[in-house]
N, C-alpha and C positions, 0 to 999 in steps of 0.2 A: 825720412826713410821711405815713406810711401811714394813721394815725388821722385826720389832717386830710382826706385824700382820701376816706376812707370817710364822714366826717361831712358832707363836701360833697355826697356822692351821696345824694340823698333822693328816690327815685322814688315814683310813685303806686302804689296797691295793684295796679292792672291792669298797670302797667309792671313791677312787681316779680314778678308772677306769670309774665309773659312771660320775664323774665330767668331766673328759676329753672327754668322749663320748658325754655328753651334750653340751660341748663347741664346739666340732666338728660339731654336728648337728646344733647348733646355727649359726656357720659360714656358713654352707651350706644354711641354710634358709635365712640368710641375703643376700647371693649372689643371690639366686633365687628372693628375693623381689626386689633387685636393678635391676636385669635383666628384671623383669616384668614391673617395672616403666618405664625403658628405652623404652621397646617395646610399652607401652601404649602411651608415649609422642611422640615418633617418627612416630607412625602410625596415622598421622592426618587424612588421607583419610577415614579410617574406624576403629575407635578405638574400641577395644574389652574391655568392662567394667569388664569382669571377671578378666582381668589382674590386674586392679587397686585393686579390692577387695581381690584378691589373695595376692598382695603385702602387703596391709595393714594387712591382717590376719597373714602373715608370719612375718612381722616386729614386730607386737605386741607380738606374741608368742616368737620370738627371744629375745626381751627385757625381757620378763617375765622369760624365761628359764635361761638367764644369771643372772638375779637378784636373782634367787633361789640358785645359785652356791656359796658355801662357798669359793671356790677358787677365784671367781670374787669379792666377798664382801671383801675378805682379801686385795685386791689391793686398796681399797678406805677406807676413814676414816669416811664414813657416818654412823650415828647411825642405830641400827637395825630397829627402827620405820620407817625410810626412806624407807628401802627395803620392809618392810611390806606393807606400804601404796602404794608404786609404784606397787608392785605385785597385790595388791587388786584392784587398779584402772584399770589395764590391764585386770584382771579377770572379772571385771564388763562389760567391753566393747568388749572383744575379740570375743564374739559370733555374734556381729552385722555384721562385714564384711563377716564372714562365712555364715550367713543367707542370706545376699545379693547375694553372690556367688551361694548359694543353690537355690535361687529364679530364677536366670538367667538360670540355666541349667535344671531346672525341667519343666515338661509339663505345659501347660497353665492352666489346670483345678486345679493345686495345688497352683498357684501363689497367689490367694486371701487368702488362709489359711496361707501361709508362711508370707504374709504381716501382718496378725494378730499376728503371732508368733514374728515378728520383733517388733511390737508395745509393746508386753508384755516384750520382752527382753530389749527394750529401757527404759521402765518404771522401771524395776528392776535395770538397770545400774544407772539411776538417783537416785533411792532409796539407792543403795549401796554406791555410792560416797558421797551423802549428809549425809547418816547415819554415815559413817566413819568420815566425817568432823565434825559431831555433837558430836562425842565421843562415838558412839556405839562400843562395843567390836568386834574386827575383827574375833574372834573365833565364835561368834554368827552369824555374817554376813556370814562368810565362810561356816557355816553349812547350812544357807539358800541358799547360792550359789550352794553348792553341790546338794541340792534338786532341784534347778532350772535347773542345768546342766543335771542331771539324767532325770528329767521330760521332758526337751527339746529333749534329745536323744530318749527317749521312744516315745514322741509325733511325732518326725520327722520320726521314723521308721514306726509307725502305719499309719501316714499320707501318707507316700510314698507307702507302700504296699497296703493299702486300696484304695488310690487315683489312683493307676496305675493298679489295678486289672481289667483284661479284656481289657486293653488298649494296644496300640502299643508302650508304653514308653520303655518296655524292649528291643525293637528292636534297640533302640538308644544306640550305643556303649558307648557314653559319660556317659549316665545314669548308665550303668552296671559298668563301671570303678569307677564312683563316689561311688556307693553303696559298692563295694568291699573294696575300700580304707576307706570309712567311717566306715564300720563294724570292720575293723582292728583297726582303731583308737578308736572306741567305746569300744572295749575290753580292751584296755590299759587305756582309760579314766575312765571307770567304776571301774577298779582296783584302779586307783589313787584317785577317789572320795570316794570309800569305805575305802581306807587307811586313807584319811583325816577325815572320820567319826569314825575311830578307829575300824572298823569291821574286816579288814585284816591288815597284816603286810608285811614288805618287802620294798625294795628300790622302789622309784618312778621313773619308766622308761617310763612314758607316752610319753615322747618326741620321743621315738623310733617309737611307733605307729603313732604319729603325723607326723613324717618324711615320713613314708610310705604313709600316706594320702595326704601329700603335694605333693609327687611325682605324685600321681594320679591326683590331681588338676592341676599340671603343665602340665601334658599330655593333660588334657581336654582343658585347655586354648590354648595350642599350636595347638591342633587339630581344635579348633574353628577358630583360626587365619588362618590356612591353608585352611579351608573350606571357610572362608570369602574371602581370596585371590582368590580362584578358582571362587567364585561367581563374584567377581569384574572383573576378566579376562573375564568371560563369558559375563558380562554386557558391558565391553569395546568392545568386539567383536561384540555384537549386535548393539552397538552404531555406530561402524564403518560401519556395513552393512546399518544401517538406514541413516547414513550420505551419503553413496554412492548412496542409493536409492533417497534421497532427492536431491542430486546434479544432478541426472539423470532427475528429473522432471523440473529443471530450464532450461531456454533456453541456448543452447550452444553458441549462438551468437545473435546479434540483427539484425532485418530485415533491408535490404538495399532498400530504396526508394528515388527516385530523389526528391530533395527538402525537405528531412527530414533526420536529423542526430539524432541518439539515442545513449545515453550512460547510462549504468546501473551498479550499484554497490550494492552488497549484502554482508552485514557484520553480520553474525549470532553471537548471544551472547554465544552460546555453540556449541558443535559438531553438534547437530541437532536443528533446530529452526522452528518457526511458520510463518515467513514471506514468501511470495510467489509473484512472478510476472511472467507474460507470455504474449505472443503476439498471436493475432488471425488474420493472413493475409487473406484478402478477395480477392484483386487483386493487380495490380501494383500501384494503387493510393489510396487504402483504407486499413486501418489497425485498429484493436482493441487492446487496451493495458489494462491489468488488474494488479492492485497492491493490495495485500490482506495481512491481518495480523490476524493470529489465536491467540486467547487468550491463555496465558500460554506459556510454553517452553518445549523443550525436545521432546521425542518420540511421546507422544500423539498429540502435535501440528503438528509435521511433518507428522503424519499419516493423519490428517485432511487436511493438505495442499496437500497431494497426492490425496485425494478424490476431492479436489477443482480442481486439474489439470484435472482429468477425466471429471468432470462436465463442466469445461470451454470449453473443446474441443467440447462438444456437443452443444454449443451455436452458432456455425458457421452460421447456416441458418439465424439467425436474429442478426448478429454481428453489423449491422448498428443502432440497437435500444438498447441503454444502459439500458432502463427500462426493456425490455424483457430479456436481458442477466442477469441482477441482479435477476429478478424474477425466471428465470430458475435455477440459482445457488442456490437461497434460497430453492426452492422446492426440489432440489437434496440433499441438506444438512439437511433439517429439519427431525428430528426423528432419525438421525444417532448418535447423542451424546447428553449428558445431561448438562455437566458442562462447555462446551466450546461454543464459538460463533466466528464468523468471521466478521471483518470489511473489506470493500473493496471499491475501486474506479475503475470505468471502463471508458475509454476514447475511443471514435471512431473518427478517423481522416480521412477526405476525402480531399486529396490533390488536386484533380481536381476541386472540388467545393470550396475549401479553407474554409472548416468549421470544427468545432470541437464540438462533442457532449459529454456531461459529465454527469455521474450519480454516486451516491455513496450510500453505505450502512453502516451507523454508522462510517464513516471514517472522519478524520480531513480534513478541507478544504485544497485543493491543490492550487498551486500558478501559475499564468500566468503573465509573464513580457514581455513588448514590448521594443524593442531596441530603439525606437524613443520616448518613453514616460517614465516618472519617476513613473508612476502609476503601482501598482501591483494589479492584479485582483485575488480575492479569488474565487475559484470554489467550491461553497458551496451547490449545489443542491444535496439532499440526502434523504435517507430513513432509516429504521431500519436495524440493523445488521443482517447478514445472519445466518440461522440455528436455529433460535428461534421461529419465528412466521410464520406458513405456509401461512397465509392470508396476509402477509405484501405486501404493494404496493410500487412501485418505479417509479420515474419520471426522466426526464433528461432535461438539458438545452443545447441550441445550440448557438454558437457564431462564428463569422468570424475569420479566422486566418490571422493575419497581418505578412507580411514578416519581418523576424528578431525576431519574438516572440520566447520565450522560456517557455515551460510548465514544471514545476517541480512537479513530483509525488513522494510521499514518505510515509513511515509508521511512526507511532507516536514515534518510537525510535529515530528519528532524532530530533524532537522539544522537546522531553521530556528528552533528555540527560542532566544530572545535574552535576554540579561541586561539590567539597567537601562541599560547603556551602548549598547544596541542591537547588541551583538556576538553573532553566532549561534554556537550550539554547533558546527555545521559538520561536514562529512564527515571532516576530518582527526582531530578529537577522537574521532569515532565509530570510526575505524580504530584509533587508539591504544588506545581502551578495548577493542576487539575483540582486539587483539594481546595485551594484558596480562592478559586474563581468560579465557584458553582453558581453564584448569583448572576453572572453575565449571560446574555443571550448567546446562542450558538455562533452567530455571525461575529459578535464582539469578542467572543472567546478565541476563535481561531485567529482573528486579527491581532489580539493582544499576545497570543502565544507566538506568532511569527515575529512580532516586535521584540519579544523577550529573547528569542533565539538569535535574531539579527544583532541585538545589543550585546549578547554574550559572545558571539563568534566574531563580531567586528564587521559583519555585512553592512550594518548601518553606516559605518565610517569608511566604506570603500573597499574593504577586503573582499576578495573574490569568494564566491560560493563554491564549496567543494563537492556538492552533490545536489540532485534534484530533491525538492521537498513537496510532499503532498499531505494535506491534513483534512480530515472530515470529522466534524462533530455531529453526533446524532443525539438530540435531546428528546427524551420520552416524557410527554406532558400528561 
């Protein structure tokens, strides 16, 4: 059967040349489509959507181009109606990925108009496919399609030239290349559609113009990829600088005071984070400790943390008064940002008088454990978060320090760490861990606590961290 079909196919030399050229172009287009899909799938960090629309466009055109070749049809035993309906279905839909690509590379002021063009094309695609399935003659539908294609081309040209008149769109090299390739394809497409309407004669070599246009689209997509990569490299460099700056604002070491052991652990969610802690040494027996959490993550939160560092250094004159420290921080931050705020806890320790003063601003209650008692005290004295209300007032509580006590300061990333079932580590687990590990040194305690949280939430097995975590353990000896 296959041999009989091949023997029945006896094209002229010119027709055979066109057939072979079309198949060669189809092979090249298919290769480009597969390469574009591979690039799109493997670039998970910053996918370029023009690649996907380019690949779909090339694939549909490739299938249609091959389905029109007598040499390809001779290899299969499908009836002529099969090829006709396959060709028609692709013809109805092929403009959609092209228009999506067109919308992505064009200036913003044209995107709304292109969206309406997409709606009209989608409506015609549905009409054409449903009409063919309902028994409408393909020759009639094909004539309507020729008019739609010619109208789309004319509308696209007018829309572009009038929409970019007087703008900087022509400065964009991608736009210029798109226009050149598009006009070359338009010339071939107009000839093909006029040939389909019986106005002109000759071989249908529209695929040659299309191949030139596809080469231009491929160049545009690759150029956008390289531009995105350069932007990502620039962002990575800026993030590295931000991370370095943020590291510089955190204490290099913990203060050394007789009768006080301090251990701190800072585990950011990303390269730069919004958690912050610092110390305010007053003299050999007095020390202020601040732990803060800026809403959000990334560079904005890190910048606010840097502002908090500067504001905190200015609170030294009244370090003994947590209410004044928090008021000063709030006044320094108010009006500096709109969508963020800061929660904070400030603790002042007087080792000579053996007292601890505590104040907070929208921060979760911190914990105080005694070595000789099973009771865990929640330090819950607080006020409004920092940076939102200029007139906010703060207060503090004072309590004696018992020998062997441990004060645990933390940000909400500790207690809100959740496991795959969305169950949080919680304050009660934190209390239990604090009660059962009073014999550990401060450094070992914070290390074990982080390990417990990582094991509970799955961070240890590769699950991503959902928030920054900061822990300080203050042991009074």
